[in-house]
KEVEX-789223 format. One record per residue (C-alpha): residue number from 1; residue in one letter; x, y, z. Coordinates in pm, whole numbers, plus 50000, padded with zeros to 5 digits. Layout:
N
node vexdren NUM&vexvex A&X X&Y Y&Z Z $
...
This chain:
238
node vexdren 1&vexvex X&X 74398&Y 11006&Z 59470 $
node vexdren 2&vexvex X&X 74165&Y 10848&Z 59215 $
node vexdren 3&vexvex X&X 74316&Y 11069&Z 58942 $
node vexdren 4&vexvex X&X 74672&Y 10960&Z 59031 $
node vexdren 5&vexvex X&X 74569&Y 10594&Z 59023 $
node vexdren 6&vexvex X&X 74407&Y 10639&Z 58680 $
node vexdren 7&vexvex X&X 74719&Y 10809&Z 58542 $
node vexdren 8&vexvex X&X 74937&Y 10524&Z 58672 $
node vexdren 9&vexvex X&X 74709&Y 10266&Z 58507 $
node vexdren 10&vexvex X&X 74723&Y 10451&Z 58176 $
node vexdren 11&vexvex X&X 75106&Y 10474&Z 58189 $
node vexdren 12&vexvex X&X 75143&Y 10104&Z 58265 $
node vexdren 13&vexvex X&X 74900&Y 10018&Z 57986 $
node vexdren 14&vexvex X&X 75098&Y 10227&Z 57739 $
node vexdren 15&vexvex X&X 75430&Y 10074&Z 57840 $
node vexdren 16&vexvex X&X 75298&Y 09718&Z 57820 $
node vexdren 17&vexvex X&X 75136&Y 09784&Z 57483 $
node vexdren 18&vexvex X&X 75462&Y 09930&Z 57348 $
node vexdren 19&vexvex X&X 75664&Y 09636&Z 57478 $
node vexdren 20&vexvex X&X 75423&Y 09392&Z 57315 $
node vexdren 21&vexvex X&X 75449&Y 09579&Z 56988 $
node vexdren 22&vexvex X&X 75830&Y 09571&Z 57007 $
node vexdren 23&vexvex X&X 75832&Y 09194&Z 57055 $
node vexdren 24&vexvex X&X 75619&Y 09156&Z 56744 $
node vexdren 25&vexvex X&X 75864&Y 09354&Z 56526 $
node vexdren 26&vexvex X&X 76104&Y 09160&Z 56312 $
node vexdren 27&vexvex X&X 76469&Y 09150&Z 56418 $
node vexdren 28&vexvex X&X 76689&Y 09380&Z 56206 $
node vexdren 29&vexvex X&X 76856&Y 09210&Z 55912 $
node vexdren 30&vexvex X&X 77224&Y 09128&Z 55949 $
node vexdren 31&vexvex X&X 77475&Y 09310&Z 55730 $
node vexdren 32&vexvex X&X 77595&Y 09064&Z 55464 $
node vexdren 33&vexvex X&X 77956&Y 08952&Z 55510 $
node vexdren 34&vexvex X&X 78025&Y 09054&Z 55151 $
node vexdren 35&vexvex X&X 77950&Y 09415&Z 55241 $
node vexdren 36&vexvex X&X 78191&Y 09407&Z 55535 $
node vexdren 37&vexvex X&X 78471&Y 09193&Z 55393 $
node vexdren 38&vexvex X&X 78409&Y 09166&Z 55019 $
node vexdren 39&vexvex X&X 78608&Y 09325&Z 54739 $
node vexdren 40&vexvex X&X 78561&Y 09693&Z 54660 $
node vexdren 41&vexvex X&X 78415&Y 09787&Z 54324 $
node vexdren 42&vexvex X&X 78727&Y 09992&Z 54248 $
node vexdren 43&vexvex X&X 79014&Y 10099&Z 54472 $
node vexdren 44&vexvex X&X 79367&Y 10240&Z 54472 $
node vexdren 45&vexvex X&X 79327&Y 10468&Z 54172 $
node vexdren 46&vexvex X&X 79651&Y 10581&Z 54007 $
node vexdren 47&vexvex X&X 79744&Y 10805&Z 53717 $
node vexdren 48&vexvex X&X 80052&Y 10728&Z 53508 $
node vexdren 49&vexvex X&X 80337&Y 10982&Z 53538 $
node vexdren 50&vexvex X&X 80285&Y 11061&Z 53170 $
node vexdren 51&vexvex X&X 79920&Y 11145&Z 53235 $
node vexdren 52&vexvex X&X 79811&Y 10915&Z 52953 $
node vexdren 53&vexvex X&X 79657&Y 10627&Z 53149 $
node vexdren 54&vexvex X&X 79460&Y 10558&Z 53463 $
node vexdren 55&vexvex X&X 79484&Y 10242&Z 53669 $
node vexdren 56&vexvex X&X 79301&Y 10087&Z 53963 $
node vexdren 57&vexvex X&X 79235&Y 09758&Z 54139 $
node vexdren 58&vexvex X&X 78903&Y 09588&Z 54070 $
node vexdren 59&vexvex X&X 78767&Y 09233&Z 54079 $
node vexdren 60&vexvex X&X 78806&Y 09008&Z 53777 $
node vexdren 61&vexvex X&X 78511&Y 08809&Z 53648 $
node vexdren 62&vexvex X&X 78608&Y 08548&Z 53910 $
node vexdren 63&vexvex X&X 78598&Y 08803&Z 54192 $
node vexdren 64&vexvex X&X 78977&Y 08834&Z 54243 $
node vexdren 65&vexvex X&X 79136&Y 09179&Z 54269 $
node vexdren 66&vexvex X&X 79350&Y 09262&Z 53965 $
node vexdren 67&vexvex X&X 79497&Y 09568&Z 53794 $
node vexdren 68&vexvex X&X 79285&Y 09746&Z 53533 $
node vexdren 69&vexvex X&X 79393&Y 10031&Z 53304 $
node vexdren 70&vexvex X&X 79220&Y 10277&Z 53075 $
node vexdren 71&vexvex X&X 79334&Y 10574&Z 52864 $
node vexdren 72&vexvex X&X 79289&Y 10896&Z 53059 $
node vexdren 73&vexvex X&X 79072&Y 11035&Z 52780 $
node vexdren 74&vexvex X&X 78851&Y 10722&Z 52794 $
node vexdren 75&vexvex X&X 78904&Y 10659&Z 52426 $
node vexdren 76&vexvex X&X 78902&Y 10285&Z 52502 $
node vexdren 77&vexvex X&X 78728&Y 10059&Z 52751 $
node vexdren 78&vexvex X&X 78900&Y 09953&Z 53076 $
node vexdren 79&vexvex X&X 79120&Y 09644&Z 53039 $
node vexdren 80&vexvex X&X 79240&Y 09396&Z 53299 $
node vexdren 81&vexvex X&X 79618&Y 09359&Z 53257 $
node vexdren 82&vexvex X&X 79699&Y 09115&Z 53539 $
node vexdren 83&vexvex X&X 79563&Y 08767&Z 53586 $
node vexdren 84&vexvex X&X 79585&Y 08675&Z 53952 $
node vexdren 85&vexvex X&X 79336&Y 08398&Z 54025 $
node vexdren 86&vexvex X&X 79403&Y 08322&Z 54392 $
node vexdren 87&vexvex X&X 79519&Y 08588&Z 54638 $
node vexdren 88&vexvex X&X 79432&Y 08912&Z 54466 $
node vexdren 89&vexvex X&X 79662&Y 09212&Z 54425 $
node vexdren 90&vexvex X&X 79680&Y 09466&Z 54709 $
node vexdren 91&vexvex X&X 79936&Y 09722&Z 54587 $
node vexdren 92&vexvex X&X 80028&Y 09858&Z 54247 $
node vexdren 93&vexvex X&X 80206&Y 10159&Z 54100 $
node vexdren 94&vexvex X&X 80342&Y 10296&Z 53772 $
node vexdren 95&vexvex X&X 80686&Y 10303&Z 53616 $
node vexdren 96&vexvex X&X 80805&Y 10656&Z 53550 $
node vexdren 97&vexvex X&X 80776&Y 10619&Z 53171 $
node vexdren 98&vexvex X&X 80416&Y 10495&Z 53198 $
node vexdren 99&vexvex X&X 80499&Y 10178&Z 53002 $
node vexdren 100&vexvex X&X 80444&Y 09924&Z 53280 $
node vexdren 101&vexvex X&X 80274&Y 09870&Z 53612 $
node vexdren 102&vexvex X&X 80445&Y 09734&Z 53923 $
node vexdren 103&vexvex X&X 80266&Y 09526&Z 54181 $
node vexdren 104&vexvex X&X 80348&Y 09318&Z 54490 $
node vexdren 105&vexvex X&X 80234&Y 08961&Z 54545 $
node vexdren 106&vexvex X&X 80326&Y 08675&Z 54779 $
node vexdren 107&vexvex X&X 80270&Y 08302&Z 54753 $
node vexdren 108&vexvex X&X 80011&Y 08132&Z 54971 $
node vexdren 109&vexvex X&X 80015&Y 08409&Z 55230 $
node vexdren 110&vexvex X&X 80383&Y 08370&Z 55325 $
node vexdren 111&vexvex X&X 80423&Y 08752&Z 55312 $
node vexdren 112&vexvex X&X 80745&Y 08722&Z 55115 $
node vexdren 113&vexvex X&X 80627&Y 08987&Z 54870 $
node vexdren 114&vexvex X&X 80780&Y 08975&Z 54522 $
node vexdren 115&vexvex X&X 80784&Y 09277&Z 54292 $
node vexdren 116&vexvex X&X 80628&Y 09215&Z 53951 $
node vexdren 117&vexvex X&X 80607&Y 09425&Z 53636 $
node vexdren 118&vexvex X&X 80348&Y 09395&Z 53360 $
node vexdren 119&vexvex X&X 80312&Y 09590&Z 53038 $
node vexdren 120&vexvex X&X 80001&Y 09778&Z 52930 $
node vexdren 121&vexvex X&X 79929&Y 09507&Z 52675 $
node vexdren 122&vexvex X&X 79853&Y 09269&Z 52959 $
node vexdren 123&vexvex X&X 80124&Y 09021&Z 52863 $
node vexdren 124&vexvex X&X 80298&Y 08785&Z 53101 $
node vexdren 125&vexvex X&X 80407&Y 08953&Z 53424 $
node vexdren 126&vexvex X&X 80779&Y 08947&Z 53511 $
node vexdren 127&vexvex X&X 80899&Y 08864&Z 53861 $
node vexdren 128&vexvex X&X 81167&Y 09128&Z 53917 $
node vexdren 129&vexvex X&X 81274&Y 08978&Z 54252 $
node vexdren 130&vexvex X&X 81267&Y 08600&Z 54188 $
node vexdren 131&vexvex X&X 81434&Y 08494&Z 54512 $
node vexdren 132&vexvex X&X 81280&Y 08228&Z 54734 $
node vexdren 133&vexvex X&X 81209&Y 08338&Z 55091 $
node vexdren 134&vexvex X&X 81296&Y 08703&Z 55015 $
node vexdren 135&vexvex X&X 81063&Y 09000&Z 55066 $
node vexdren 136&vexvex X&X 81058&Y 09318&Z 54858 $
node vexdren 137&vexvex X&X 80970&Y 09660&Z 54999 $
node vexdren 138&vexvex X&X 81057&Y 10030&Z 54979 $
node vexdren 139&vexvex X&X 81032&Y 10074&Z 54602 $
node vexdren 140&vexvex X&X 81198&Y 10393&Z 54473 $
node vexdren 141&vexvex X&X 81167&Y 10525&Z 54116 $
node vexdren 142&vexvex X&X 81304&Y 10836&Z 53946 $
node vexdren 143&vexvex X&X 81156&Y 11029&Z 53650 $
node vexdren 144&vexvex X&X 81501&Y 11092&Z 53501 $
node vexdren 145&vexvex X&X 81595&Y 10723&Z 53520 $
node vexdren 146&vexvex X&X 81284&Y 10532&Z 53405 $
node vexdren 147&vexvex X&X 81484&Y 10225&Z 53302 $
node vexdren 148&vexvex X&X 81585&Y 10128&Z 53654 $
node vexdren 149&vexvex X&X 81443&Y 10110&Z 54003 $
node vexdren 150&vexvex X&X 81566&Y 10067&Z 54358 $
node vexdren 151&vexvex X&X 81399&Y 09820&Z 54592 $
node vexdren 152&vexvex X&X 81468&Y 09688&Z 54940 $
node vexdren 153&vexvex X&X 81532&Y 09312&Z 54972 $
node vexdren 154&vexvex X&X 81622&Y 09102&Z 55277 $
node vexdren 155&vexvex X&X 81827&Y 08873&Z 55054 $
node vexdren 156&vexvex X&X 82163&Y 08905&Z 55233 $
node vexdren 157&vexvex X&X 82016&Y 08897&Z 55585 $
node vexdren 158&vexvex X&X 81651&Y 08804&Z 55659 $
node vexdren 159&vexvex X&X 81637&Y 09072&Z 55931 $
node vexdren 160&vexvex X&X 81773&Y 09359&Z 55716 $
node vexdren 161&vexvex X&X 81661&Y 09523&Z 55394 $
node vexdren 162&vexvex X&X 81948&Y 09627&Z 55169 $
node vexdren 163&vexvex X&X 81878&Y 09836&Z 54860 $
node vexdren 164&vexvex X&X 81913&Y 09668&Z 54519 $
node vexdren 165&vexvex X&X 81920&Y 09833&Z 54177 $
node vexdren 166&vexvex X&X 81718&Y 09657&Z 53905 $
node vexdren 167&vexvex X&X 81762&Y 09714&Z 53533 $
node vexdren 168&vexvex X&X 81412&Y 09690&Z 53386 $
node vexdren 169&vexvex X&X 81531&Y 09595&Z 53038 $
node vexdren 170&vexvex X&X 81762&Y 09307&Z 53133 $
node vexdren 171&vexvex X&X 81617&Y 09221&Z 53473 $
node vexdren 172&vexvex X&X 81963&Y 09236&Z 53632 $
node vexdren 173&vexvex X&X 81952&Y 09275&Z 54011 $
node vexdren 174&vexvex X&X 82260&Y 09424&Z 54179 $
node vexdren 175&vexvex X&X 82329&Y 09509&Z 54543 $
node vexdren 176&vexvex X&X 82346&Y 09888&Z 54562 $
node vexdren 177&vexvex X&X 82363&Y 09981&Z 54932 $
node vexdren 178&vexvex X&X 82394&Y 09763&Z 55241 $
node vexdren 179&vexvex X&X 82185&Y 09838&Z 55547 $
node vexdren 180&vexvex X&X 82411&Y 09868&Z 55854 $
node vexdren 181&vexvex X&X 82125&Y 09749&Z 56070 $
node vexdren 182&vexvex X&X 81933&Y 10057&Z 56177 $
node vexdren 183&vexvex X&X 81825&Y 10227&Z 55853 $
node vexdren 184&vexvex X&X 81452&Y 10267&Z 55793 $
node vexdren 185&vexvex X&X 81450&Y 10471&Z 55471 $
node vexdren 186&vexvex X&X 81672&Y 10602&Z 55194 $
node vexdren 187&vexvex X&X 81687&Y 10915&Z 54977 $
node vexdren 188&vexvex X&X 81845&Y 10952&Z 54633 $
node vexdren 189&vexvex X&X 82005&Y 11250&Z 54463 $
node vexdren 190&vexvex X&X 81944&Y 11396&Z 54116 $
node vexdren 191&vexvex X&X 82153&Y 11117&Z 53960 $
node vexdren 192&vexvex X&X 81939&Y 10851&Z 54129 $
node vexdren 193&vexvex X&X 82220&Y 10752&Z 54367 $
node vexdren 194&vexvex X&X 82149&Y 10681&Z 54733 $
node vexdren 195&vexvex X&X 82296&Y 10971&Z 54928 $
node vexdren 196&vexvex X&X 82097&Y 10993&Z 55253 $
node vexdren 197&vexvex X&X 81966&Y 10747&Z 55510 $
node vexdren 198&vexvex X&X 81703&Y 10777&Z 55782 $
node vexdren 199&vexvex X&X 81790&Y 10564&Z 56084 $
node vexdren 200&vexvex X&X 81675&Y 10496&Z 56438 $
node vexdren 201&vexvex X&X 81913&Y 10477&Z 56735 $
node vexdren 202&vexvex X&X 81813&Y 10148&Z 56906 $
node vexdren 203&vexvex X&X 81936&Y 10266&Z 57247 $
node vexdren 204&vexvex X&X 81785&Y 10615&Z 57268 $
node vexdren 205&vexvex X&X 81508&Y 10602&Z 57009 $
node vexdren 206&vexvex X&X 81653&Y 10914&Z 56845 $
node vexdren 207&vexvex X&X 81597&Y 10969&Z 56471 $
node vexdren 208&vexvex X&X 81918&Y 11000&Z 56271 $
node vexdren 209&vexvex X&X 81995&Y 11147&Z 55930 $
node vexdren 210&vexvex X&X 82316&Y 11028&Z 55763 $
node vexdren 211&vexvex X&X 82466&Y 11136&Z 55429 $
node vexdren 212&vexvex X&X 82754&Y 11028&Z 55208 $
node vexdren 213&vexvex X&X 82939&Y 11213&Z 54935 $
node vexdren 214&vexvex X&X 82926&Y 10930&Z 54680 $
node vexdren 215&vexvex X&X 82859&Y 10557&Z 54648 $
node vexdren 216&vexvex X&X 83197&Y 10461&Z 54796 $
node vexdren 217&vexvex X&X 83225&Y 10728&Z 55064 $
node vexdren 218&vexvex X&X 83159&Y 10645&Z 55430 $
node vexdren 219&vexvex X&X 82836&Y 10753&Z 55593 $
node vexdren 220&vexvex X&X 82853&Y 11051&Z 55827 $
node vexdren 221&vexvex X&X 82599&Y 11179&Z 56076 $
node vexdren 222&vexvex X&X 82422&Y 11497&Z 55974 $
node vexdren 223&vexvex X&X 82126&Y 11548&Z 56210 $
node vexdren 224&vexvex X&X 81999&Y 11382&Z 56527 $
node vexdren 225&vexvex X&X 81640&Y 11434&Z 56639 $
node vexdren 226&vexvex X&X 81606&Y 11347&Z 57010 $
node vexdren 227&vexvex X&X 81329&Y 11098&Z 57081 $
node vexdren 228&vexvex X&X 80988&Y 11266&Z 57095 $
node vexdren 229&vexvex X&X 81089&Y 11580&Z 56904 $
node vexdren 230&vexvex X&X 81055&Y 11450&Z 56548 $
node vexdren 231&vexvex X&X 80702&Y 11372&Z 56437 $
node vexdren 232&vexvex X&X 80792&Y 11269&Z 56082 $
node vexdren 233&vexvex X&X 80701&Y 10938&Z 55921 $
node vexdren 234&vexvex X&X 80890&Y 10725&Z 55675 $
node vexdren 235&vexvex X&X 80707&Y 10667&Z 55344 $
node vexdren 236&vexvex X&X 80700&Y 10388&Z 55090 $
node vexdren 237&vexvex X&X 80851&Y 10608&Z 54824 $
node vexdren 238&vexvex X&X 81060&Y 10920&Z 54826 $
């Protein structure tokens, strides 16, 4: 009995001593907000289709994310080619000829993303979709047609994104294909013409594939994937 009492006293003494020691330890340091929410050192690395340049997003000297480029062989130092001073750039990509970089930016957080283009010399960026209250998305490029791009704009109807063709030399923006209301993505052919559409049946949830024979031909149904049987996802680019 005496032995059991002694063991109990020793256990209680050890527990109380450990608890006292724990209370004397310093509280763990908090993770700085900059680590959790600050800018990355470098992110969204890209290589030009020509293989001649690399690009990425990195903070400017003022701490705002911008586009930087460098020759792939590192024969020159990295250069910042955009000059955003407020919001920071969150997406960028290359033109097919490797002569310019595209990026999206909105104004004051309105989420009406405009598509911009800037040359490798870091000159003034061009707003390729200069329409107030209009959002750009679904950029499509083609290696055989580097002088033009296709981009979705809700210019005609705020709730729908039609596809517009933009001439990169002149900046001309022309309506290419109207969205009938249920199309989520588009596919072009070898001549960079829109020939297929991926749609969603609003009543059944089925995925639909439509095709057309040319720009002026009517759309016709090709495939229907019943809801739950098609696990595919629609991408930003083709």
